C-alpha positions in Angstrom: -68.4 -75.9 11.2 -66.6 -72.7 10.2 -63.8 -73.6 11.7 -63.3 -76.8 9.9 -64.0 -74.6 6.9 -61.5 -72.4 7.6 -59.1 -75.2 8.5 -59.2 -76.5 4.7 -59.2 -73.3 3.1 -55.5 -73.4 5.1 -54.8 -76.7 4.5 -55.0 -75.7 0.7 -53.4 -72.4 0.3 -50.3 -73.2 2.6 -48.7 -76.0 0.4 -49.7 -73.2 -3.0 -48.0 -70.4 -1.5 -44.3 -72.1 -0.1 -44.0 -73.8 -3.2 -44.6 -70.8 -5.0 -42.6 -68.6 -3.0 -40.1 -71.4 -3.3 -39.8 -71.8 -7.4 -39.4 -67.4 -8.3 -36.1 -66.6 -6.3 -34.7 -70.6 -6.9 -35.1 -68.8 -11.0 -33.9 -65.5 -10.4 -30.2 -65.0 -10.4 -28.7 -61.5 -10.0 -25.1 -60.5 -11.5 -24.3 -59.8 -7.7 -25.0 -63.5 -7.3 -22.9 -64.8 -10.3 -19.5 -62.3 -9.0 -19.9 -63.4 -5.1 -19.8 -66.8 -6.3 -16.3 -66.0 -8.9 -13.5 -65.3 -6.6 -12.2 -61.6 -6.1 -9.4 -61.7 -8.3 -10.9 -62.4 -11.4 -13.4 -59.2 -11.4 -12.4 -57.5 -13.6 -11.5 -52.6 -13.7 -15.8 -52.2 -15.4 -16.6 -55.0 -13.1 -14.9 -52.5 -9.3 -16.0 -50.2 -11.0 -19.4 -50.4 -11.2 -19.7 -52.3 -7.7 -17.5 -48.6 -6.1 -15.1 -50.6 -4.8 -10.5 -51.4 -6.0 -8.9 -53.7 -4.6 -6.0 -52.2 -6.3 -4.0 -48.8 -8.0 -5.4 -48.6 -11.7 -2.7 -49.6 -14.3 -0.3 -45.7 -14.7 -2.7 -44.5 -11.9 -1.8 -42.7 -8.4 -2.4 -42.6 -4.9 -2.1 -39.3 -3.2 0.2 -40.1 -0.7 2.5 -40.6 -3.7 2.4 -37.5 -4.4 2.2 -34.9 -1.2 5.1 -34.3 0.1 7.0 -35.5 -3.4 10.0 -33.4 -3.9 9.5 -30.3 -6.9 12.6 -29.5 -9.1 12.1 -26.9 -11.8 13.0 -28.9 -15.4 16.5 -26.1 -14.1 17.1 -28.1 -11.8 16.3 -26.2 -9.1 15.1 -27.1 -6.2 12.1 -25.3 -5.3 9.9 -26.8 -1.9 7.4 -30.2 -1.5 3.7 -31.2 -2.4 1.8 -30.1 1.0 -1.6 -30.5 -0.7 -3.9 -30.9 -4.0 -6.7 -28.9 -5.5 -9.7 -31.4 -6.8 -11.8 -30.3 -9.4 -16.0 -31.4 -9.6 -15.2 -34.0 -11.3 -12.0 -35.5 -9.2 -9.4 -34.9 -10.6 -6.7 -32.6 -9.3 -6.4 -29.5 -11.0 -3.7 -28.3 -9.2 -1.0 -29.4 -6.5 0.0 -26.7 -3.5 3.4 -26.3 -3.7 5.2 -25.2 -0.5 8.1 -23.7 -2.1 11.7 -22.2 -0.3 11.9 -18.6 0.6 14.9 -16.9 0.6 17.8 -19.0 2.0 15.0 -21.4 2.5 14.1 -19.4 5.7 10.6 -18.5 4.5 8.1 -20.6 2.4 4.6 -20.4 0.7 2.3 -21.6 -0.6 2.3 -21.8 -5.0 -0.8 -23.3 -6.5 0.6 -24.4 -9.8 -1.2 -26.1 -12.9 -1.7 -29.8 -13.0 -1.6 -30.0 -16.8 2.2 -28.1 -16.0 3.6 -30.6 -13.7 5.5 -33.4 -15.8 5.9 -37.1 -13.2 7.9 -39.6 -13.3 7.5 -42.4 -10.8 10.2 -44.7 -10.1 10.6 -48.1 -8.3 12.0 -45.5 -5.5 10.3 -42.4 -6.1 7.9 -39.9 -8.0 10.2 -37.3 -9.6 7.3 -33.7 -10.4 9.3 -30.7 -12.2 7.6 -27.6 -13.4 9.0 -25.7 -16.1 8.8 -22.7 -15.1 12.2 -20.8 -12.6 12.2 -20.3 -9.0 11.7 -17.0 -9.5 9.2 -16.9 -10.9 7.3 -19.1 -8.4 8.8 -16.7 -5.3 6.8 -14.0 -6.7 3.6 -15.7 -7.9 0.7 -15.1 -5.6 0.2 -17.3 -2.0 -2.2 -19.7 -2.3 -5.7 -18.8 -0.2 -7.3 -21.5 1.1 -9.9 -19.3 2.5 -10.6 -20.4 5.6 
């Protein structure tokens, strides 16, 4: 008798649970599901930032590999050297570029940290041009950057 009652209760409850659990997900549509249904090319920059992924470099943005190795010149068109590294601040912005300043006759080189705000940038389809408004003599007498290693 108990077995029959247990089977009867199970027979009544099972359809309710099945129907109830099937309805909830059908009514619930999240933003992620909507974005998945849309082609990825239609995602806006704001949506891309929210999701944590970028599909390309933002407008007026640049990649680190475009900066590292770029030649640096003074505004007086003196060849300074090239960018060896970048200093990134707490908020993720470039704070300074480490420029390998060529020494006398190009025999030695020292790294000098140049404030990013002092670097003038011009980007063409072929290259990035970096200029700083100091003389080569000033850079040669500037303190060497220490990595702290």
